[in-house]
C-alpha positions as CSV (number, residue, x, y, z in Angstrom):
1,M,41.4,-71.6,168.9
2,A,39.5,-68.4,170.2
3,S,37.3,-65.5,169.0
4,V,38.7,-62.4,168.9
5,T,36.5,-58.8,169.5
6,L,37.7,-55.0,169.0
7,S,35.5,-52.8,171.0
8,D,35.5,-49.3,170.1
9,V,39.3,-49.6,169.1
10,K,41.4,-46.3,168.9
11,K,44.4,-45.1,168.0
12,S,46.6,-41.9,168.1
13,Y,50.1,-40.9,167.4
14,G,49.9,-37.5,169.8
15,K,47.3,-35.3,168.1
16,A,47.1,-37.3,165.2
17,E,44.4,-39.8,165.3
18,V,44.7,-42.9,162.7
19,I,42.1,-45.3,163.9
20,F,38.5,-44.3,164.9
21,G,36.8,-46.1,167.0
22,I,36.5,-49.9,165.1
23,D,34.3,-52.7,166.4
24,I,34.9,-56.1,164.8
25,D,33.7,-59.5,166.2
26,I,35.8,-62.7,164.9
27,A,34.1,-66.0,165.6
28,D,36.2,-68.9,166.5
29,G,38.0,-70.6,163.6
30,E,37.1,-67.8,161.2
31,F,39.2,-66.3,158.2
32,V,38.8,-62.6,158.5
33,V,40.5,-60.5,156.0
34,L,41.1,-56.6,156.8
35,V,41.4,-54.9,153.1
36,G,42.0,-51.4,151.9
37,P,44.4,-49.0,150.5
38,S,47.6,-48.2,151.6
39,G,47.4,-45.9,155.0
40,C,43.8,-46.8,155.6
41,G,45.0,-48.3,159.2
42,K,44.8,-52.5,158.5
43,S,48.5,-52.9,159.7
44,T,48.2,-50.7,162.8
45,L,45.1,-52.8,163.5
46,L,47.0,-56.0,163.2
47,R,49.9,-54.7,165.3
48,M,47.6,-53.6,168.2
49,L,46.2,-57.0,167.9
50,A,49.5,-58.7,167.9
51,G,50.8,-56.3,170.9
52,L,53.1,-54.7,169.0
53,E,51.3,-51.0,169.0
54,T,49.6,-50.1,172.2
55,I,46.0,-49.2,171.6
56,T,45.1,-45.4,172.9
57,D,41.4,-46.6,173.7
58,G,38.8,-49.4,173.9
59,T,39.3,-52.9,174.2
60,I,40.6,-56.1,172.4
61,E,39.7,-59.6,173.6
62,I,41.1,-62.9,172.5
63,G,39.0,-65.7,173.8
64,D,37.5,-64.6,177.1
65,S,40.4,-62.4,178.1
66,V,41.1,-58.7,177.4
67,V,44.6,-58.7,176.0
68,N,45.0,-54.8,176.3
69,D,48.0,-55.0,178.6
70,L,49.5,-58.3,177.8
71,E,52.6,-58.6,176.2
72,P,52.8,-60.0,172.8
73,K,54.3,-63.3,174.0
74,D,51.4,-63.8,176.3
75,R,48.6,-63.5,173.9
76,D,49.1,-67.0,172.5
77,I,49.0,-65.5,168.8
78,A,51.4,-66.1,166.0
79,M,52.1,-63.6,163.3
80,V,53.5,-64.2,159.6
81,F,55.2,-61.1,158.3
82,Q,55.8,-59.5,155.1
83,N,59.5,-59.7,154.8
84,Y,59.5,-63.7,156.2
85,A,61.6,-62.3,159.2
86,L,63.5,-65.5,159.0
87,Y,67.1,-66.0,160.9
88,P,69.8,-66.4,157.9
89,H,72.2,-68.3,160.1
90,M,69.7,-70.9,161.0
91,S,68.5,-73.9,158.9
92,V,64.7,-74.3,158.2
93,A,64.2,-76.8,161.0
94,A,65.8,-74.6,163.4
95,N,64.0,-71.4,162.3
96,M,60.6,-73.3,162.6
97,G,61.5,-74.5,166.0
98,F,63.0,-71.9,167.5
99,S,59.9,-70.1,169.2
100,L,59.5,-73.6,171.1
101,Q,63.2,-73.6,172.1
102,H,62.4,-70.1,173.4
103,R,59.8,-71.7,175.5
104,R,62.0,-74.3,176.8
105,V,60.0,-77.4,175.1
106,S,61.8,-80.5,174.8
107,K,63.9,-81.3,171.9
108,A,61.8,-84.5,171.0
109,K,58.5,-82.3,171.3
110,I,60.1,-79.4,169.2
111,E,61.4,-82.1,166.4
112,E,58.0,-83.8,166.3
113,R,56.0,-80.2,165.7
114,V,58.5,-79.3,163.1
115,R,57.8,-82.8,161.4
116,W,54.5,-82.6,161.5
117,A,54.3,-78.6,160.2
118,A,56.9,-79.7,157.4
119,T,54.7,-82.4,156.2
120,I,51.6,-80.2,156.0
121,L,53.7,-77.5,154.1
122,G,56.0,-79.8,151.9
123,L,59.2,-78.9,153.3
124,E,60.2,-82.1,154.4
125,P,63.3,-82.0,151.7
126,Y,64.6,-78.7,153.1
127,L,64.8,-79.0,156.7
128,D,68.5,-78.9,156.6
129,R,68.8,-75.8,154.0
130,Y,69.3,-72.3,155.0
131,P,66.7,-69.6,154.0
132,R,69.5,-68.3,151.3
133,Q,69.0,-71.8,149.4
134,L,65.1,-71.1,149.2
135,S,63.0,-69.7,147.0
136,G,60.5,-66.9,147.9
137,G,57.7,-69.3,148.0
138,Q,59.7,-71.6,150.3
139,R,60.6,-69.1,152.6
140,Q,56.9,-67.9,153.0
141,R,56.2,-71.6,153.7
142,V,58.8,-71.6,156.4
143,A,57.7,-68.4,158.1
144,M,54.1,-70.2,158.2
145,G,55.6,-73.3,159.7
146,R,57.2,-71.0,162.5
147,A,53.4,-70.0,163.3
148,I,51.8,-73.0,163.0
149,V,54.1,-75.2,165.4
150,R,53.1,-73.1,168.2
151,D,49.6,-74.0,167.6
152,P,48.4,-70.5,168.6
153,K,44.7,-69.3,169.6
154,V,45.3,-66.9,166.2
155,F,47.2,-66.7,163.4
156,L,48.1,-62.9,162.0
157,F,49.1,-62.5,158.6
158,D,50.7,-58.9,157.6
159,E,50.5,-59.0,153.8
160,P,52.5,-62.1,153.5
161,L,52.2,-62.3,149.6
162,S,53.0,-58.8,148.8
163,N,57.3,-59.8,147.9
164,L,56.1,-62.8,145.2
165,D,55.5,-62.9,141.8
166,A,51.9,-62.8,140.4
167,K,52.1,-66.6,139.6
168,L,53.3,-67.9,143.1
169,R,50.8,-65.4,144.7
170,V,47.9,-67.5,143.8
171,V,49.8,-70.9,144.6
172,M,50.3,-69.5,147.9
173,R,47.1,-67.9,148.2
174,G,45.5,-71.3,147.8
175,E,47.9,-73.3,150.2
176,I,47.1,-70.3,152.9
177,K,43.5,-71.2,152.4
178,A,43.9,-75.0,152.4
179,L,46.2,-74.7,155.9
180,H,43.2,-72.7,157.0
181,Q,40.7,-75.3,156.2
182,R,42.9,-78.2,157.7
183,L,43.9,-76.4,161.3
184,R,40.3,-74.3,161.4
185,T,42.9,-71.7,163.4
186,T,41.4,-68.1,164.1
187,T,43.2,-66.0,161.2
188,V,43.3,-62.5,160.9
189,Y,44.9,-61.7,157.4
190,V,46.1,-57.9,156.2
191,T,46.2,-57.0,152.3
192,H,45.4,-54.2,150.0
193,D,44.6,-56.8,147.1
194,Q,40.8,-57.2,146.9
195,V,41.5,-60.2,144.7
196,E,43.0,-62.2,147.8
197,A,40.1,-61.0,150.0
198,M,37.3,-62.2,147.7
199,T,39.1,-65.5,147.2
200,M,40.3,-66.3,150.7
201,A,38.0,-64.8,153.4
202,D,35.0,-66.1,155.3
203,K,34.4,-62.3,156.3
204,I,36.0,-59.2,154.5
205,V,36.4,-56.0,156.9
206,V,36.9,-53.1,154.3
207,L,38.8,-50.2,155.9
208,S,39.4,-46.7,154.7
209,G,41.0,-43.8,156.5
210,G,41.0,-45.7,159.8
211,R,37.3,-46.5,159.7
212,V,35.4,-49.6,158.9
213,E,33.2,-48.9,155.7
214,Q,31.6,-52.2,155.7
215,I,31.9,-55.8,157.0
216,G,30.6,-59.2,155.3
217,A,31.1,-62.0,153.2
218,P,33.1,-61.5,149.9
219,L,29.8,-61.9,147.9
220,E,27.5,-60.0,150.1
221,L,30.1,-56.8,149.9
222,Y,30.4,-57.7,145.9
223,D,26.4,-57.6,145.5
224,R,25.3,-55.0,147.7
225,P,28.3,-52.6,148.6
226,A,27.0,-50.0,151.6
227,N,28.9,-47.0,149.6
228,R,30.8,-45.8,146.5
229,F,34.1,-46.5,148.1
230,V,33.4,-50.3,149.1
231,A,31.5,-50.4,145.5
232,G,34.8,-49.2,143.8
233,F,37.2,-51.1,145.7
234,I,35.7,-54.7,145.8
235,G,35.7,-56.2,142.1
236,S,38.5,-56.4,139.5
237,P,38.0,-54.7,137.0
238,S,36.5,-52.0,139.6
239,M,32.9,-50.7,139.3
240,N,32.2,-47.8,136.6
241,F,30.6,-44.7,138.0
242,I,28.4,-42.3,136.0
243,E,27.2,-39.1,137.5
244,G,23.2,-37.8,136.7
245,R,20.1,-37.9,138.0
246,V,17.0,-40.0,138.3
247,G,14.5,-39.2,135.7
248,A,10.9,-40.5,134.9
249,G,12.3,-42.4,131.9
250,G,15.7,-43.7,133.6
251,F,18.9,-42.3,134.9
252,E,19.7,-39.2,132.8
253,T,23.3,-38.3,132.2
254,D,25.1,-36.2,129.9
255,G,24.2,-37.5,126.5
256,A,22.3,-41.1,127.6
257,I,19.3,-42.1,129.3
258,L,20.2,-45.8,131.1
259,P,17.6,-48.3,132.8
260,C,17.5,-47.5,136.6
261,P,16.3,-49.7,139.4
262,P,12.6,-48.4,141.2
263,G,12.7,-47.1,144.6
264,V,14.5,-43.5,144.2
265,P,12.5,-40.2,143.5
266,V,12.6,-38.6,140.2
267,G,14.8,-35.7,140.4
268,T,17.5,-37.1,142.7
269,G,21.1,-36.5,141.7
270,A,22.8,-39.7,142.1
271,I,26.2,-41.8,141.3
272,Y,25.1,-44.5,139.0
273,G,27.2,-48.0,139.4
274,I,27.3,-51.0,137.3
275,R,30.3,-53.5,137.1
276,P,32.1,-54.4,133.8
277,E,31.0,-57.8,133.8
278,H,27.2,-56.7,134.0
279,F,27.2,-55.1,130.4
280,T,25.6,-57.4,127.7
281,L,25.9,-57.2,124.0
282,A,22.6,-55.8,122.4
283,P,22.7,-54.4,119.0
284,D,19.6,-52.2,119.1
285,A,20.1,-51.1,122.9
286,I,22.2,-48.4,124.2
287,A,24.9,-46.9,121.8
288,A,28.5,-47.1,123.1
289,E,31.5,-45.5,121.5
290,I,34.5,-47.7,121.3
291,L,37.9,-46.4,122.5
292,I,39.8,-49.5,123.2
293,V,39.4,-53.1,122.5
294,E,41.7,-55.5,124.8
295,P,41.1,-59.3,123.8
296,M,42.1,-61.3,127.1
297,G,41.4,-65.0,125.7
298,S,38.3,-66.1,127.5
299,E,37.0,-62.6,127.8
300,T,37.2,-59.1,126.1
301,Q,37.9,-55.9,127.8
302,V,36.4,-53.0,126.0
303,T,36.9,-49.3,127.3
304,M,34.0,-47.4,125.7
305,K,32.2,-44.1,126.1
306,I,28.3,-43.8,127.0
307,G,27.4,-40.3,126.5
308,Q,30.3,-38.2,128.0
309,T,31.6,-41.1,130.4
310,S,34.1,-43.4,129.9
311,V,33.5,-46.7,131.1
312,I,34.9,-50.4,130.9
313,G,33.0,-53.5,129.6
314,L,33.9,-57.2,130.3
315,F,32.1,-59.6,127.7
316,R,32.2,-63.3,127.4
317,E,31.9,-62.7,123.6
318,R,34.9,-62.1,121.2
319,V,34.4,-58.2,120.3
320,S,35.9,-57.7,116.7
321,A,34.6,-53.7,116.4
322,T,37.5,-51.3,116.2
323,P,38.1,-48.0,117.9
324,G,35.7,-45.1,116.9
325,Q,32.7,-47.6,115.9
326,T,29.7,-47.9,117.9
327,L,28.6,-51.0,120.2
328,G,25.4,-51.7,121.4
329,I,24.9,-52.8,124.9
330,S,22.3,-53.6,127.7
331,I,22.1,-53.1,131.1
332,D,19.9,-55.1,133.6
333,P,18.4,-52.6,136.2
334,A,18.7,-55.6,138.6
335,R,22.4,-55.1,138.3
336,V,22.5,-51.5,138.9
337,H,23.8,-49.7,142.1
338,L,22.8,-46.0,142.9
339,F,24.9,-43.9,145.3
340,A,24.2,-40.5,146.8
341,T,26.2,-37.9,145.2
342,D,27.2,-36.1,148.3
343,T,27.6,-39.1,150.8
344,G,28.5,-41.7,148.8
345,Q,26.0,-43.8,150.4
346,R,23.8,-46.7,148.7
347,L,20.5,-45.2,147.8
348,T,19.1,-48.6,146.4
């Protein structure tokens, strides 16, 4: 195991700069998720850490060593890819032990390590099978097994669950987290799925356009997003945003006045942020016109209009009203986030 430090890391392809001076500190044994939309630079950053992409500027350290000029095989990392990258002509056992065989580890030691990894991952019954005889989830376990037999300093995961169906993704999410809790190997995990990031990470790095927007624990990013981008990206359904300005009696928007947290001068133009689950039903409070009601079992999702803005509310109660009717809702000012209209930075 080892810590990982990225210091002012940049990447350019010719004149096109895609990574703009990123600084990230990852503690020994930490599970860090790089998350962001497609094209934000998260996979490029992971590939630079793996040595599969050269860096244009800055330094990458694994443990006490600067690895900028080291080949991937010399960095003591193991990577799990999105497409599994298994050899179709090799058995599960052979796939898992291939990297050790390449390092000329003894046959007895390879068998011992493969058996150990297979036991952890529940692959013992499948060691003699070939990848084509396995399900998607089993193939992903084999790819993980191939990584952990090496006992590397750092695990790298590049969107490993994107090819699995929704139900299996939930299962594998738990298995990867349980594997980390058992092995405590430093892990860097890339995904575009913020639910994966929230449920798996010790620390999340939110990326956008080749820059770090915010770094923090999952609930820290959820409760105190640094800007509008992070607020909208973290949380499902995403945060509602309403444009307006801070008035003497609350936040003024076209057709409504909403509760507003203190601390922002009257007259300030702002973006009002409120999460769907932070609305509560209150018959005599803010009037919202119902547009769509979607029962989801334990919750009801309601698309509604406050003033001239459509928002989504998520209620534990069952809402029996129909489109066109008015719903009374309340908002706790302590749950409200205000962002600057021009920069998107947090104001409260």
